[in-house]
C-alpha positions, 0 to 999 in steps of 0.5 A, spaced: 068 144 793 061 141 792 059 136 797 057 129 795 055 122 797 058 118 802 064 114 799 065 107 798 071 103 801 076 099 798 078 093 801 086 093 801 086 087 805 082 082 809 082 087 815 083 093 812 079 098 808 080 105 805 076 111 803 079 115 798 077 123 799 079 129 795 080 134 801 082 142 800 089 142 801 088 147 807 083 142 810 088 136 810 091 137 817 084 139 820 081 132 817 087 129 821 086 132 827 078 130 827 080 123 826 086 123 832 080 125 836 076 119 835 082 114 837 082 108 833 076 109 828 081 111 822 088 114 820 088 119 815 094 119 810 096 124 804 097 120 798 097 126 793 098 133 796 098 137 790 092 134 788 089 134 795 088 126 795 088 123 802 086 116 804 082 114 811 084 107 813 080 103 817 077 096 819 071 093 817 069 093 825 070 101 825 067 102 818 060 105 820 064 109 825 068 112 820 063 114 816 059 117 822 065 121 823 066 123 816 059 125 815 059 129 822 065 133 820 062 135 813 060 142 815 068 143 817 072 139 812 069 139 805 071 132 803 068 129 797 069 121 794 075 121 789 072 120 782 077 115 781 081 110 786 088 113 786 094 108 786 096 107 793 103 105 792 104 104 800 099 099 801 098 095 794 103 091 791 
């Protein structure tokens, strides 16, 4: 998977942002583990396991730290921004 630019967050609510990423299926759990190490920076949710699409939820105050974590783990987790923002049925009406 080719490494691309930093994703742009999508504002889901006044205090909630989401980064939508494509991650190789075998690395999704690793991505989740990294974010568990950085407690409070972001939460990883798998949206479409068959297409390997995840969201990383964060707050505006943690946005810069979340981007820093994503960039720091790039050599271990080969994520890229989603080309299209998926429908997030769990968070959007």
